N, C-alpha and C positions, 0 to 999 in steps of 0.2 A: 223583062219577063223572068230572068234569073232571080231578081230580088223578090218578085211576087211569089215565085215558087218556094223560095226559102222562107218567106213569111208564112205561106200556106202550110209548109211542113212543120214549122215551129208551132203554129196555132193548132194544127191537127194533133201533134203529140202532147201539147199542153192540155188540150181538152181530154184526150184519151187518158193521160196520167191522172187527172183529177177525178174522172169518172171511175177509173179502176179502183182508186183508193176509196171513194165513197161507196160504190156498190160492193166492193170487196169486204170492207170493214163492216158497213151497215148490214150487208147480206149475211155475214157471219153471225152477228148478234141477233138478227131477225130469225134466222133459222134455228140457232141454238136455244133461244128463249121463246119467241112468239109462235114458233111452230112445234118444236120438240117438247117444250115445257109449258105449253099454253094451259094445260089442265091443272097446273099448280101455281098460279100467279102469286099467291100469298107467300111463297118461299123465295121469290126473286124480284117481284115487281115493286117499284116505288109506290105506285098507286094501284094496288091489286083490283080495286073495284071500278077503275076507269079504263076504258079502251077506246081507241079511235074507231069510228065507223069505217067499213071497207072503202067507201068512197073518199073519206078523209085520207086514208092511207095511200090510195092511188093518187090523190091530189098532191100529197106531200112528196111522193116519188117523182111526179112530173115537175113540180116546182123546183125541187132540189136538183134534178137533172138539168133543167133549163138554166138555173142560176150557175151551176158548175160549168155548163157549156159557155156561158157568157164570161165567166171567170177565166176559163181556159183561153178564150179568144183574146182577152185583155192581157193575160200573162204571156201568151205567145207573142203578142205584139210588143210587149215590154222587152222581152228577150231579143227580139228582132231589132228594136230600137237601140238596145245596148250595143249590139254589134255594129250599128251605124253611128255610134259616138254619143249616145245619150249620156249626159253628165250625171253621175250618181256617186255614192260613196263606196260602191262595190269594188273589190279588187280580186284578181284571179290568180295571182302568184302568192302562194302561202308564205314564201320566204321574204316577201316584201315587208312584212311587219312582225313575223315571228309568233311564237307560242303565247307570250305574255299578253300581247294585244289581242290575239285571237280569243283567248279565254275571257278577257275583260270585256271586249266588244260584244261577244256572244251573249254574255249575261245582260249587258246593258240593252242590247237590241231586243232580247226576249222581254225584259221588264218594260221597256218603252212601248212595244207593240201591245202588251197586256194592259198597260195604263191607258193608252189611247182607245183601246177596245172598250175599257170600262166606261170612259167618258162618252164615247159614241153610243154605247148601249143605254147609258143613263139618259142621254139626250133623246133617245127614241121613246122614252117614257114621259116626255113632256106631253101634256094632255092632247094638244092638237096633232103632234107627230104620231102619238100612239094611236089615235083614232084613225088617221088617214094612212099610216104606213105600218107601224109595228104590230098592230092588231092582227095583221095577216099571219104573223108567226105565232101569236098567242091564241089563234083558233085551236091550236093543238095543246090543250090543257094537259092531257096525258101524252107525253112524248114517246116517239119510237125512233130508232136510229135514222130513218129516212127523213126525219123532220129537220135535220141539221141545218140545211140551207133552204128550207121551205119558207120563204119570206118574200116580202115585196122587193122587186128588183132595186128600188132606190135604197132600201136598207142593205141589201147585199153589196151594192156598189160602195156604199158608205164604209162598210166594214173592210172591204178590200182596199179602199183608198187609205184608211188609217193604218192598215197593215203595211202598206208600201211606203208611207211617208218617211219613216226613219232611215230608209235606204238612201235617201237623197242628201242626207247631211252627216250620217255616221259612217265612217269607214269600216266596212265589215267584209269578211271573206264571203264569197258567193255561196260556198257550201253551208255557211251558217244560216243564210237567208232561206235556202232550200229546206234545211233541217227544221228550222223554226216553223215554216209554213206547213210542212207535212205534219209536224207534231201537233200544231194547233188544230188542223183539220181532223186528225185522227181522234184527239181527245174531245173535240167538239161533238164528233159522232157518238163517242162513248157517253159523254155527258147528256146527250139527247136520247140515249138508248131507253130510258125508263126502267133500267135494270139497276138493282141495288148493288153498287160496286164501290170499292175504295181503291185508291191508287198507291202504288209502291213508292211514288215520288212524293217526298214530304211537302212540296209546295202545291201539289195538285189536290184540290178538294175532292170529296166523294161525289158520286153522281146525284146524291140526294140534294146537294147544294143547288144545282141548276134545275133539278126537277121541282124543287120548292119554288123556284122563280116562275115556272110555268103554272104551278098549282096556285100560287098566291100573288102573282103578277108583279107588283111594284116593290121588289126587294131582290137582294142577291144578284147584282148586275155584273159581277166579275166574270172573266173568261176562264183563266187558269188559276190565278192567284186570288185567295180570299182577302189578301192584304188591303186592297182598296176599299172593299165594303166595310172592313173593320175600322179603317181610318175615317171613313165618311159616315159611319153609323147607319149603313144601308143593309146590314145583315137582317134577316128575318127575325122578328121579335116574337117570343113564345106566346104571349097572351094578347096579341093584337089581331084584329080582324082585317083581312086583306080581300081584295077583289078587283075586277077590271076597272071599277070606278072609285076605288078607295085608294088614293095615292098616299103612300107612306104608311099605311096601316092605321087602324083606329082602335084605340085602347078603351078599356072600361073605366079608367080612372084609378085603378088599383096601383099599389106600390111596385108590383112586379111587371107592369106593362112594358118596361124597357129592358127586360131580360132577353139577351140574344140567344138564339138557337146555337148550340155547339155542334160544329161539323167536324168529325174526326174520321 
């Protein structure tokens, strides 16, 4: 019974923590822009002429809340399993490896998580997977902050799995894992806000990058770094036509069909 109560407490606080972050950050952007500045969308909105219908917004809120609850259940269970001896690369004594390894492994962990997220997202755009799974998320062509995890549960679990994978073979300080997960969640909320914003962090692209992914579908698959899209040539191209059924974009045959959009 004691173990069950401990598991229950860990799951409860994991769920509460995730929901507080989502509803706190998303609620802030929703209130600041979609309520207080709704009358002037051309000054702040990535797609000023597109809005979610009220029922779509409510649906996104429900889906995001449901998926974050499932995520909290799994995260709490993961923490409980760690306490019971689950073998991972996590370490809890900072002095065990020192500052040099902490800094190096933190960067490697962040890059690995981002790389795996890129490939997982790109896999979601395989025609069959897109139609059956990822299209749930792409119903929201004009995004809002609450669209962040409004997706098919299979997709949500896939992204959570690839986020956790590096922890099982890379020795990292537990604080690094927490910081990276919170960072990714917060910036994903901001990236789905539909608000024209740029980041102070040089590696983090502007919100227009991911907003273009929703508006044009099969391009811009990266999560935080634009690096992977640049390397694989999956950045949106200026003169190509995109759409739900146009994979990779369709050009007109002109010489500038392959010019990439510049995101700064």
